[in-house]
C-alpha positions in Angstrom: -48.7 -49.2 46.7 -44.8 -49.9 48.1 -42.6 -51.4 45.6 -40.0 -53.8 47.4 -36.9 -55.4 45.3 -36.0 -59.0 46.9 -32.0 -60.0 46.2 -31.1 -63.3 47.0 -29.2 -66.2 45.0 -31.6 -68.8 46.5 -34.7 -69.2 44.4 -36.9 -70.5 47.3 -36.1 -67.8 49.6 -37.3 -65.4 46.7 -40.5 -67.1 46.1 -40.9 -67.3 49.8 -40.9 -63.5 50.4 -42.7 -62.8 47.2 -45.6 -64.6 48.4 -45.2 -63.0 51.7 -45.2 -59.6 50.7 -47.7 -59.8 47.9 -50.2 -60.9 50.2 -49.9 -58.0 52.1 -50.4 -55.9 49.1 -46.8 -54.7 47.8 -45.4 -55.0 44.3 -42.4 -57.1 44.6 -39.5 -57.7 41.9 -36.5 -60.0 42.1 -32.9 -60.2 41.8 -30.8 -63.3 41.7 -27.3 -61.8 42.2 -25.7 -58.4 43.1 -24.9 -58.0 39.7 -28.7 -58.2 38.7 -29.7 -56.0 41.4 -27.3 -53.1 40.4 -28.6 -53.5 36.6 -32.0 -53.0 38.0 -31.1 -49.8 40.2 -29.8 -48.3 37.0 -33.6 -48.2 35.7 -35.7 -47.4 38.8 -35.6 -47.3 42.7 -37.7 -49.3 45.1 -39.1 -48.2 48.1 -37.2 -50.9 50.0 -34.6 -53.7 49.7 -34.7 -56.8 51.0 -30.8 -58.0 50.3 -29.0 -61.0 51.2 -25.4 -60.6 52.5 -23.8 -63.6 50.9 -24.2 -63.6 47.3 -21.9 -64.9 44.3 -20.0 -62.3 42.9 -20.7 -59.0 44.1 -21.8 -59.4 47.4 -24.6 -57.8 49.6 -22.2 -55.5 51.4 -21.0 -54.2 48.1 -24.3 -53.6 46.8 -25.3 -51.8 49.9 -22.3 -49.4 49.6 -23.6 -48.7 46.1 -27.2 -48.0 47.0 -26.2 -45.9 49.9 -24.3 -43.8 47.2 -27.2 -42.8 45.8 -29.1 -39.2 46.4 -32.2 -40.7 47.9 -31.3 -44.3 48.9 -34.3 -46.5 50.0 -34.1 -48.3 53.1 -32.2 -51.5 53.2 -32.8 -54.8 55.0 -30.0 -57.4 55.2 -30.9 -60.9 55.1 -28.3 -62.8 57.1 -27.7 -66.7 57.8 -26.8 -68.4 60.6 -23.3 -67.3 62.1 -23.5 -64.2 60.3 -24.6 -61.9 62.9 -21.3 -59.9 63.1 -21.5 -59.3 59.5 -25.1 -58.0 59.7 -24.0 -55.7 62.5 -21.5 -54.5 60.2 -24.2 -53.8 57.5 -26.0 -51.8 59.8 -23.0 -49.6 60.5 -22.8 -49.3 56.8 -26.3 -47.8 56.7 -28.7 -50.8 56.3 -31.9 -50.4 58.4 -32.1 -53.5 59.9 -31.4 -57.4 59.6 -33.5 -60.5 59.5 -31.8 -64.1 60.5 -32.6 -67.1 58.2 -34.6 -68.9 58.6 -37.1 -66.4 57.7 -40.1 -65.6 60.2 -43.1 -64.5 58.7 -44.0 -62.1 61.4 -40.3 -60.7 61.7 -40.4 -59.9 57.7 -43.8 -58.2 57.9 -43.2 -56.2 61.0 -39.4 -55.3 59.7 -40.7 -54.2 56.2 -43.5 -52.1 58.0 -41.1 -50.2 60.3 -38.6 -49.6 57.3 -41.3 -48.3 55.1 -42.9 -46.3 57.9 -39.3 -44.8 58.6 -38.7 -43.9 54.8 -42.1 -42.1 54.9 -41.4 -39.8 57.7 -37.9 -38.9 56.7 -39.5 -37.8 53.3 -42.0 -36.0 54.8 -39.2 -34.1 56.9 -37.3 -33.5 53.6 -40.4 -32.0 51.9 -40.9 -29.8 55.1 -37.6 -28.6 54.9 -37.8 -27.9 51.4 -41.6 -26.1 51.9 -39.8 -23.9 54.9 -37.0 -22.9 52.6 -39.2 -22.5 49.3 -41.9 -20.6 50.9 -39.2 -17.9 51.5 -38.6 -17.7 47.7 -41.2 -19.0 45.8 -44.1 -16.6 46.6 -45.8 -13.7 44.8 -44.7 -10.4 46.4 -47.5 -7.7 45.6 -51.3 -6.3 46.5 -52.2 -5.6 43.1 -55.3 -7.1 41.8 -53.4 -8.8 39.2 -51.2 -10.6 41.7 -54.6 -11.6 43.9 -56.3 -12.9 41.4 -53.4 -15.1 40.4 -52.8 -16.2 44.0 -56.5 -17.2 44.4 -56.1 -19.3 41.1 -53.1 -20.9 42.4 -54.7 -21.9 45.8 -57.5 -23.6 43.8 -55.7 -25.4 41.3 -52.7 -26.5 43.4 -54.5 -29.2 45.6 -55.7 -30.9 42.5 -53.6 -33.0 40.0 -55.1 -30.9 37.0 -52.3 -30.0 34.3 -51.4 -26.1 34.1 -50.3 -23.9 31.3 -48.7 -20.8 32.6 -48.4 -17.8 30.1 -46.6 -14.5 30.3 -43.8 -12.4 29.5 -40.1 -13.1 30.2 -39.3 -12.2 33.9 -42.7 -12.2 35.2 -42.0 -15.1 37.4 -43.8 -18.1 35.6 -41.2 -20.5 37.4 -42.0 -19.2 40.7 -45.8 -19.8 40.0 -45.0 -23.2 39.0 -42.9 -24.0 42.1 -45.8 -22.4 44.2 -48.3 -24.9 42.8 -46.3 -28.1 43.3 -45.0 -26.7 47.0 -48.8 -26.6 47.4 -49.7 -29.9 46.2 -50.3 -33.5 47.3 -46.7 -34.2 45.1 -45.1 -31.4 47.2 -42.9 -34.1 49.0 -41.9 -35.4 45.7 -39.5 -34.0 43.1 -40.4 -31.1 40.9 -38.0 -31.6 37.5 -37.7 -28.5 35.4 -36.9 -28.6 31.7 -35.9 -25.5 29.8 -37.2 -26.5 26.4 -35.3 -23.9 24.7 -32.1 -24.2 26.3 -31.6 -28.2 24.9 -30.4 -29.0 21.3 -33.0 -30.6 19.1 -30.7 -33.7 18.7 -30.4 -33.8 22.6 -34.0 -33.4 23.8 -35.3 -36.7 23.6 -32.7 -38.4 25.6 -33.0 -35.2 27.8 -36.7 -36.2 28.4 -37.0 -39.9 28.1 -33.4 -41.0 29.1 -31.4 -43.1 26.9 -29.8 -47.0 27.2 -26.3 -47.7 27.5 -24.8 -47.5 23.5 -27.9 -45.9 22.2 -26.0 -43.4 20.3 -22.2 -42.0 20.4 -21.0 -41.1 23.8 -23.9 -42.9 25.7 -21.5 -44.6 27.8 -24.0 -46.0 30.5 -27.9 -45.9 30.8 -29.5 -42.7 32.2 -32.8 -41.9 33.3 -34.9 -39.0 31.8 -36.8 -36.1 33.2 -40.1 -38.1 33.0 -38.9 -41.0 34.7 -37.0 -38.7 37.5 -40.6 -36.7 38.2 -42.5 -40.0 38.5 -45.1 -39.7 41.3 -44.0 -35.7 41.3 -44.3 -32.6 38.7 -42.9 -32.0 35.5 -42.4 -28.4 34.9 -41.9 -28.0 30.9 -40.3 -24.3 31.0 -40.8 -22.5 27.2 -42.8 -25.1 26.0 -43.3 -23.1 22.9 -39.8 -23.5 21.9 -40.2 -27.4 21.1 -39.9 -28.6 17.8 -42.8 -30.4 16.1 -40.9 -33.5 16.1 -40.8 -33.4 19.9 -44.1 -32.2 20.2 -45.6 -35.0 18.8 -43.7 -38.0 21.0 -44.5 -35.6 23.8 -48.3 -35.7 23.2 -48.2 -39.7 23.1 -46.5 -39.8 26.4 -48.7 -37.1 27.9 -51.9 -39.1 26.5 -50.6 -42.9 27.7 -47.9 -41.6 30.5 -45.7 -44.1 28.9 -42.5 -44.3 27.1 -39.2 -46.3 25.9 -35.8 -44.6 26.7 -33.6 -43.6 23.4 -32.3 -47.0 22.5 -34.5 -49.1 24.7 -37.3 -51.3 24.1 -38.8 -51.7 27.8 -41.9 -49.6 28.1 -41.9 -47.4 31.3 -44.9 -46.3 33.0 -45.0 -43.1 35.2 -47.4 -40.9 37.1 -46.3 -37.4 36.3 -48.4 -34.0 36.7 -47.5 -31.8 34.1 -47.3 -27.7 34.2 -46.0 -26.0 31.2 -45.0 -22.3 30.7 -44.3 -20.2 27.6 -43.6 -16.5 26.7 -45.3 -17.0 23.2 -48.9 -16.8 22.2 -49.5 -20.4 21.2 -52.6 -19.4 19.1 -50.4 -17.3 17.0 -47.9 -20.4 17.1 -50.7 -22.7 16.1 -51.8 -20.7 13.1 -48.3 -20.3 11.9 -47.8 -24.1 11.9 -45.0 -24.1 14.5 -47.3 -25.7 17.5 -49.5 -28.6 17.6 -53.2 -27.7 18.2 -53.7 -31.0 20.1 -51.0 -30.4 22.3 -52.1 -27.2 23.4 -55.4 -28.2 24.2 -53.9 -31.0 26.3 -51.8 -28.9 28.1 -54.2 -26.4 28.8 -56.3 -27.7 31.6 -56.0 -24.9 33.7 -54.5 -21.7 31.9 -52.8 -18.9 34.4 -51.4 -15.6 33.1 -48.7 -14.0 34.9 -49.0 -10.0 34.6 -46.3 -8.0 33.4 -44.7 -5.6 35.7 -46.2 -2.3 34.3 -49.8 -3.8 34.9 -48.9 -4.0 38.5 -47.2 -0.9 39.4 -48.4 -0.4 42.8 -46.3 -3.6 43.5 -43.0 -2.2 42.5 -42.3 -0.8 46.0 -43.0 -3.9 47.8 -40.7 -6.0 45.2 -37.8 -3.4 46.1 -38.2 -4.0 49.6 -38.2 -7.5 49.5 -35.1 -7.7 47.0 -33.1 -5.2 49.3 -33.8 -7.4 52.0 -33.3 -10.8 50.8 -30.1 -9.5 48.8 -28.8 -8.0 52.0 -29.2 -11.3 53.9 -27.6 -13.2 51.2 -24.6 -11.1 50.4 -24.3 -9.1 53.3 -24.8 -5.9 51.4 -25.0 -2.6 53.3 -28.7 -2.1 53.8 -30.0 0.6 51.2 -33.0 3.1 51.3 -34.8 4.5 48.1 -35.7 8.3 48.2 -39.6 9.0 47.4 -38.4 10.8 44.4 -36.3 7.7 43.1 -39.0 5.0 43.9 -41.4 7.4 41.9 -39.1 7.5 38.8 -39.0 3.7 39.0 -43.0 3.5 39.3 -43.0 5.6 35.9 -40.3 3.3 34.0 -41.9 0.7 32.1 -39.6 -2.5 33.0 -39.7 -4.3 29.5 -37.6 -7.2 31.6 -40.3 -7.3 34.3 -39.6 -8.6 37.8 -36.3 -10.1 36.9 -34.9 -6.7 35.6 -36.1 -5.0 38.7 -34.3 -7.6 40.9 -31.2 -7.1 38.9 -31.5 -3.5 39.1 -31.7 -3.5 42.7 -28.7 -5.8 43.0 -26.8 -3.5 41.2 -27.5 -0.5 43.3 -26.5 -2.5 46.3 -23.1 -3.2 44.8 -22.5 0.0 43.0 -24.0 3.0 45.2 -22.0 4.1 47.9 -24.3 5.7 50.2 -27.5 5.1 52.4 -30.1 6.4 49.8 -30.7 6.3 46.8 -32.0 9.7 45.3 -33.4 10.2 41.6 -30.1 11.9 40.5 -28.5 8.4 41.5 -30.5 6.6 39.1 -29.4 5.7 35.6 -30.1 7.4 32.5 -32.8 5.3 31.3 -35.3 6.0 34.6 -34.6 9.6 34.3 -35.2 9.9 30.9 -38.6 7.8 31.4 -39.7 10.5 33.9 -38.7 13.7 31.9 -40.5 12.3 28.8 -43.4 11.3 30.8 -43.9 14.8 32.6 -43.5 16.5 29.1 -46.0 14.2 27.0 -48.3 14.3 30.0 -48.5 18.2 30.5 -49.5 18.4 26.6 -52.0 15.6 26.3 -53.6 14.7 29.6 -56.8 16.8 30.7 -56.4 19.3 33.3 -59.1 17.9 35.2 -57.7 14.5 35.5 -55.5 14.4 38.9 -55.7 10.4 39.7 -52.1 9.0 38.8 -54.1 5.8 37.5 -56.7 7.6 35.6 -53.8 9.9 33.9 -51.8 6.8 32.8 -54.8 5.5 31.0 -55.5 8.6 29.5 -52.0 8.6 28.0 -51.7 4.9 27.2 -55.2 5.3 25.0 -54.1 8.4 23.4 -50.6 6.9 22.6 -51.7 3.7 21.1 -54.5 5.6 19.0 -51.7 7.8 17.5 -49.4 4.5 17.0 -52.0 2.5 15.5 -52.8 5.2 13.0 -49.0 5.7 12.0 -48.8 1.6 11.4 -51.9 1.9 9.2 -54.5 0.1 11.6 -51.9 -3.2 11.4 -51.7 -4.7 14.9 -49.0 -6.8 14.3 -46.6 -3.7 13.0 -47.8 -1.8 16.0 -46.5 -4.4 18.3 -43.7 -4.8 16.9 -42.9 -1.0 16.6 -44.0 -0.3 20.6 -42.1 -3.7 21.8 -45.4 -5.3 23.1 -46.5 -8.6 22.7 -49.5 -8.9 20.4 -51.9 -10.9 23.0 -51.2 -8.2 25.3 -51.6 -5.5 22.8 -55.1 -6.9 22.0 -56.2 -6.9 25.5 -55.0 -3.2 26.1 -56.8 -1.7 22.5 -59.7 -3.7 23.8 -59.6 -2.1 27.1 -59.7 1.2 25.6 -62.4 0.5 22.7 -59.6 1.2 20.3 -60.3 -0.5 16.5 
C-alpha cells in the first residue's frame, strides 16, 4: 500500500484529498504547514507528496527544495491556486513531478497520483537493476568445490523467501558476500540492505545506532536520527558479528525482532517496520550460550535457516580460481600490470593453511601485484611463510604417509588424521586445549575429529 503525505494549510483541501485517496486504497497522512511537513519527513519518507505552493511560514517551494536534497526523494505533486501557473512551472523545474490546479478535479488527482507512483516504481527498479548488475560482479562465490556448490544451492533456496538466516564461519570466509547474495536475489532486492557491525559499535551507542534517537535524547543529540532498523524498512538488516552484542542489547533486539516495533532512544512514539534479518558470527553460539554470553531464545529466533561458510583450507581446489579472479579484478580496478603464477608457486599456495581465509588470499594477491616486478611469480618469489609450509609438509609427509597413498586429497587426510591424534594425546584428550594449541575453532575441530573417528 502506497503511503502519501498531503501538505496544505486549508483543512477542507486536506480532508477532500484524504477521502479521495483513501477510497483508492492509499494510506494518507496530513501536514498543515511547511514546518509540520519537514518535521514529519525527519521520521519517515512517504511514497508520494501532494504539496501546496502557498503555505504560511516555510512555503511549498522551500519544502520541495529540502525534499529534493534527500538521498532518495519521493515524487512531489504541487497544488497551485488560480493564477499561480508560472510558479507551478518553476516548481517543475526545481524537480516536482507535476502540478494540479485548484479547484481540484477528482479524476485529475487520481490520474496524476497513479502516474507519479508508477514513475517512482520504475525509477526504483532501474536503480535496483543497476545495483544488481554491479553487485553480481562482486557479490559472488567463486569456486567449484563441494562446499561452495552446497552453499550456492542453499542460497538459491532461501533467497526468494522472507526466512531469516544465520550465517556462521571463520573471519575472512565471505559471510557478508553471502548475505548480500541472499538480499540481491530476494524480492527485497530493490530495497536497502543495511549492514551493522555489532563488534565495532561501542555499547553506549549501539541502541542509538540500531533504533535511532530523538533530538535531545542525550548529550550531543542535536537532531533526530533514524536508526538502522528504520532505514532497513521493507529491506534487509544484516547484523554482522552478532555474537559480540551485549546481553542487554540482545534483550532489546529480541523484543523488536518478535514484534517488529520499537521506539527511538528518547522517544515515545512506537514505530513499525518490515525487516528481513540476516545475522552472521564467527563464534560458536552454542558455546556462548553455555558460557552465559548469548541468549538462547535469540539464537533460536535468528536460526531459521542456518548457513555455514567453509574455511579456505576445506576448499583448497578453489584457491587457483580465486587467485585468477583477484588478479583480474585488482588489475581492472587499479591498473596493475597482469601477473601470472607459476605452477610451483600455485602448488605451494594450495599447501598453505590460510588462517585468514579468502580475505588473506586477496590481500596476498594485491601485495604481490604491488611488489613483484616481473610477469610471473615463481616459488622462490613467495614470502617465507609459504615456502616454510611447503618444506615442512614434504618432510612430514615423507616420514608419516604410507607409500601406497598417491592421491593428494588422501595424502592430506592421512597427514591431518595423524597430526590430530598426536596433538590430542599431547593435550591429554582435552579438545578445548587442542583447539587453542593448533589455532582452530572448536566447532570446526569437532567436525574434523568426528570425520576421522578420533575420540
